[in-house]
N, C-alpha and C positions, 0 to 999 in steps of 0.2 A: 296400521297393518292392512295390506291389501285383502279384500274379501275373497279373491279367487286366485288359484294357481293357473296361469294360462297354459294351454297346450299348443303344439305347433299347428293346430288345425283351426282355422278361422271359423268355419261353419259349425264345428262341434262346440267351440267356445260360445258362439252366438246361441246355439241351442240350449246350453247350460246357463246362459245369462251372463257370461263373462269368463268362463273357464271352470275348473273344478272348484266347487265351493269349499272354502276352508271351514273345517268343523263338521263337514258332511261325509258320508260314505257313498261313493258313486260306484255302482256295480256294472261291469261290462260282461255279458255272457254270450256264449256262442260255441259252435262245434269246433273241433280242431281244424286248423288251417285257415281261419278267418282273420288272423292277424292280432290276436289278443296280446301275445308276448311282445310283438313289434310295437304295438301301441304303448305298452308300459315302458319299454326302453326309450322310445322316442320322447315320451312325456318327461321321463327322468333326465334325459340329456338336455332337453329344452329348459327344464327347471335349473339344472346346473349352469347352463349358459346365462341364465338370468341371475345367477349369484346365490341360489338357494340350494340347500342340501335335501337329499332324498334317501329314505331307508327303503330298500327294495328286498322283499322276501320272495324268493323263487322256489316254489314247492313242487316242481315237476322234473326233478333230476338235476343234472349238472347245468349250471347257468350257461346259456349260449353266448360265450365270449366272442365268437366270430361274428355273430349277428350284431352284438353290441358295437364292435369295431366298424362293421359295415355301415351302421346307422350313424355313429358318432363321427366317423371319418377322421380328419386330421385333429379334431378336438378330443379324441378318445382319451389320451393321457391326462389332459387337463380336467375333463369332466369326471373322470373316474375317481378323482380325489373328493368329489362332492356327492358321490353315490356310494352308500354303504350297503353291501350285498350280503344276504344270508341265504343259505341253501339247506334248510332242514331236511333230514332224511326219514323222519317218522312223524306221526301225528302228535306224539307227545313232545318231540323236539320243537315242533312248530309253535306250541304254546310257550315253551321256554324262550324262544326267539322273540315272541311278542312281549313277554315280561321284560326281556332285556331291552327291547326298544323303549319301553316305558321309562327305564332308567337312563338310557343313552340320550334320549331326547333332551334331558336336562343338561347334558354335556355338549350338546350341539344346537345352540340357539338359532342357527340358520335353517334348521329343518322345517320345511313347510309341506312336505309330501310323504305319505306312506303308500307304497305299492305292494300289494300281495298278489302275485301271479299264480293262478290255479289254486285258490284257497281251498278247494274241495278235493284236490288230487290225492293227497296223502290220506284223507278220510276215506275216499273211495277205494284206494289200494288196500288199506287196512281191513276194510270189510270184505274185500274180494278174497283175502287169504284165509278167511274163516270157513269152517265146514258149515253146511246148511243148518244143522241143528244148533250151532253156536251163534249163527248170524242174528237170529231173531232176538236173542237176549242182548247182543252187543250193539245192535242198531240204536236202541234208546240211549245207551251209554255214550256212543260216539256222537250221536246227534246232540246230546247234552254238551259234550266237549266243543263241538263246532259252534254251538250257540254261545258257549262261554268265550271262544275265540273272537267271534264277531262282536259280542258285547264289550270285550276288552278293547278292541279296536275302536269302537264307537266312543267309549268313555275317554280314551286317550286323546283321540282326535278332536272331540268336542271341547275338552278341557284345555287343550293346547292350541286350538284353532289351526289344526293341521288337516289338509285335504287327504282323503283316503281314496285311492283307486284300486278296486278289487276286481279280479277276473275269476270266472268259473266256467264250467262246461254247461251244456244244454241237454235237455231231455224232452221227449214229447209231452205236451200238457195232458193231464188227465181230464180236464174239463173243456178244453177248447182245441180246435184243429191247428194249434200253433206249438212252437217250442217254448219252453220256459227254463229258468235257471235250474241247475242241479240243486237239490235240497231247497226247492222253491219257497216253501213257507218261511224258512229261516232267513234266506237271502232277502226276500221281500220285506220281512219284518224289520231287519236292521238297516236296509238300504234307503237312503233319502232319494237317490236317483238310480233308475235301472235302465240300462241301454242294451239293446240286442244288436249283436254283430252277426250278419248272416251272408251266405252266398246265394244270390238270386240268379235267375236265368240269364240276366244281362249284366252280371257283375256283383261286386260286394256292396253291402248296404248297412248303414247304422240307423236304427230306429229307436226312438225313446219309448219306453214302456211306462215309466213313472218319472216325473220330474217334480222336485220339491214336495215329495210325499203324495202327489196326485197322479193317478193312473191316466194314461193317454190312450186314445183309440189306436188299435193295432194297425189299422189301415192308414194311419196318419203320415206325418212327415218322414222322409227317408233321405239320408245323406249318402251319396255315392262315393266310393273310394276304390283305389287300386292298390295292389301290393307289389312293391318293387324291391330291388336289392338294398335300397336305402330306407326300406320300411313302407309305411302306409302313405298314400298321397291322395289328396282330395281330387275329385274329378274336375276336368277342365271346364265343365259346364256349371261349376259352382257347387257341385256335389249334392244338389237337392232335387228331389222329385216329389211333388205333391201327389197324394193318393197313390202311394207305392203299391207294387204288385200284391 
């Protein structure tokens, strides 16, 4: 069994040691508009073209079918048979989808990748609907459920040697002048690799925050990319800039 699920991005695979490590949870976080959804779709399409199946859970409304077709191109019909898509509409349903994945993975032995796009979205929406006096009591309960979701993902992927690609939003860090993942403590605890996607003054950038459980200097390696109609594209200069902004 291969140790990694390769992505369409040579420099990102090099950064991760060969691709998305099977059995690990790799988190990509960033603000809206930095390409997290396109990244997930591109990796799912690439995995299908390599003959493996993907379970994709999209937690941010209706799945962007038009973007999927734009990225997959002429291969859209063929690769769609290798990608099982779920779109939960509530935080509770998100947990049921994860439980279903645990069962379905036994029925689909070619599954090598789980993608959860915007894992924090339904959690955030549910909290925003509460009155302020209700919110304090509910935050602990919902955080417990998010923790349970991430723990379930980790256990399934480690036991089945499936790579997990998770995306979430970003928020200002309380301790440093940088952004950090939403629900940062939980995300950091469960993630083996944490990658920041950001919009810099001179374009888009991917920066490793943690690799193989070890934190990386924030000012370290940066991979440059652009966003096109066909998704993300590595910069022509190789996508790398040492000592990023």
